[in-house]
C-alpha positions in Angstrom: 0.2 0.0 0.1 1.2 3.5 -0.8 2.0 5.7 2.1 -0.4 8.6 2.6 0.0 11.6 4.6 -1.4 12.2 8.0 -3.5 15.2 6.6 -5.3 13.0 3.9 -6.4 10.5 6.7 -6.2 12.4 10.1 -7.3 11.1 13.6 -10.9 12.4 14.1 -12.5 12.7 17.5 -15.9 12.9 18.2 -17.9 14.1 21.4 -21.1 13.7 23.0 -23.9 16.2 22.1 -24.4 18.5 25.2 -27.6 19.8 23.9 -29.3 16.6 24.1 -28.2 15.9 27.8 -29.2 19.5 28.8 -32.8 18.9 27.2 -33.1 15.6 28.8 -32.1 17.1 32.4 -34.5 20.0 32.0 -37.3 17.6 30.9 -36.5 15.2 33.8 -36.3 18.1 36.4 -39.9 19.0 35.2 -41.3 15.5 34.6 -40.3 13.8 37.9 -41.8 16.4 40.6 -45.1 16.2 38.4 -45.3 12.5 38.8 -44.3 12.9 42.4 -47.3 15.1 43.1 -49.7 13.0 40.9 -48.6 10.0 42.9 -49.1 11.8 46.2 -52.6 13.1 44.8 -53.6 9.5 44.1 -52.7 7.8 47.2 -53.6 10.6 49.6 -57.4 11.0 50.6 -58.7 14.4 49.4 -59.3 15.5 53.0 -55.5 15.7 53.5 -54.8 17.4 50.4 -53.1 20.8 51.1 -54.0 24.1 49.8 -53.7 24.4 46.0 -51.6 27.3 46.3 -49.4 25.8 48.9 -49.0 22.7 46.3 -48.2 25.0 43.5 -45.5 26.4 45.6 -44.2 23.1 46.8 -43.9 21.9 43.2 -42.1 25.0 42.2 -39.6 24.4 44.9 -39.1 20.6 43.9 -38.7 21.7 40.4 -36.0 24.3 41.4 -34.2 21.8 43.4 -34.3 18.9 40.9 -33.0 21.6 38.2 -30.1 22.7 40.5 -29.1 18.9 41.3 -29.2 18.1 37.6 -27.2 21.2 36.7 -24.6 20.2 39.1 -24.6 16.4 38.2 -24.4 17.8 34.5 -21.3 20.1 35.3 -19.5 17.1 36.7 -19.7 15.2 33.3 -16.4 15.5 31.4 -17.6 16.4 27.7 -14.0 17.2 26.7 -13.1 13.5 26.4 -13.6 11.9 22.9 -16.3 9.4 22.8 -15.4 8.1 19.4 -11.7 8.1 17.8 -11.2 7.1 14.4 -7.6 6.9 12.9 -5.3 5.1 10.4 -5.1 2.3 13.6 -8.6 1.6 13.7 -11.8 2.6 15.7 -11.7 3.2 19.4 -13.6 5.1 22.2 -16.3 5.1 24.7 -18.8 4.6 22.1 -17.6 1.1 21.4 -18.4 -1.7 24.0 -15.4 -3.7 22.9 -11.5 -2.8 22.9 -10.3 -0.8 19.9 -11.1 -2.3 16.4 -8.2 -2.4 14.2 -9.4 -1.9 10.5 -8.1 -5.1 9.2 -10.3 -7.3 12.0 -13.5 -5.4 10.4 -15.2 -7.2 7.6 -18.1 -4.9 6.8 -19.6 -1.6 8.4 -23.3 -1.2 8.1 -25.9 1.5 9.1 -29.1 0.7 10.6 -32.0 3.0 11.1 -34.3 1.8 13.6 -37.4 2.8 15.6 -40.9 4.1 14.9 -39.7 7.2 12.8 -36.2 5.7 12.1 -34.8 8.1 14.9 -32.2 5.5 16.0 -29.2 5.2 13.9 -26.9 2.3 14.9 -23.5 1.6 13.1 -22.6 -2.2 13.1 -19.1 -3.6 12.7 -19.1 -6.9 11.3 -16.1 -8.9 12.3 -13.9 -11.3 10.5 -13.5 -13.7 13.3 -16.5 -16.1 13.8 -16.2 -16.2 17.7 -16.5 -12.5 18.0 -19.8 -11.0 17.7 -20.6 -8.1 15.9 -19.8 -4.5 17.5 -22.8 -2.1 17.5 -22.6 1.7 18.4 -25.0 4.3 18.4 -24.5 7.5 16.1 -27.3 9.5 17.1 -25.7 11.0 20.2 -22.6 12.5 18.7 -22.3 16.1 18.2 -20.9 17.8 14.8 -21.6 14.7 12.7 -24.7 13.4 11.3 -24.9 9.5 11.4 -24.8 9.1 7.6 -21.7 11.4 7.4 -20.2 9.4 10.1 -20.7 6.2 8.2 -19.2 7.3 5.0 -16.2 8.5 7.0 -15.9 5.1 8.6 -16.4 3.6 5.2 -13.7 5.5 3.5 -11.1 4.9 6.4 -12.0 1.1 6.0 -11.4 1.1 2.3 -8.1 2.6 2.7 -6.9 0.6 6.0 -8.9 -2.4 6.0 -8.0 -5.8 4.6 -6.9 -6.0 1.1 -9.2 -7.6 -1.2 -9.1 -11.1 -2.2 -7.1 -12.0 -5.3 -8.0 -15.0 -7.3 -4.6 -17.1 -7.4 -5.5 -18.6 -10.9 -6.1 -15.5 -13.0 -5.0 -12.6 -10.7 -8.1 -11.1 -10.7 -9.8 -9.2 -7.8 -12.9 -10.5 -6.1 -15.6 -7.7 -6.0 -18.8 -8.9 -4.5 -19.4 -11.3 -1.5 -22.5 -12.8 -2.7 -22.7 -16.6 -3.9 -24.9 -15.5 -6.8 -24.5 -12.2 -8.5 -27.6 -10.1 -8.3 -26.5 -6.7 -9.9 -26.8 -5.0 -6.7 -23.7 -3.8 -4.6 -23.4 -5.9 -1.6 -22.5 -3.4 1.1 
């Protein structure tokens, strides 16, 4: 393989999206007190129910304390550490449940869209070794890159640094598809 400069295939780092975490914390800080007060109203008899103005004030205090606690917990999260690292050596990071994956051990990379409105994007790394399971990562929570763009970047790195294509020893031709019967459709 010809050597390419680091500028053509740099080490890419991706982080979690902080906005999604902030939105989830605000929603939980409002939903949790609402559920607690609904549960209190359903379990306590009506003659022991406090003044409605007092209940609204108590609800506001609980929401404020939940927001303060969640903002403190959010400030303790380390958003500066990369979640996914893509480089000439392979793929690694906290987004992957396995050890770093070298490009030579990855057979295929696929993108799946799941959920009712196809909102969850999963990138699956199909491994060569039969004993190793496929490695799956969620691409929806990363900041600064769309899942489809990330998939294309991964495919580009895999084409360049992945295993060499199989060569037929008889005539020296390169095998171009993995299907047992050619259908005319590219097998990703």
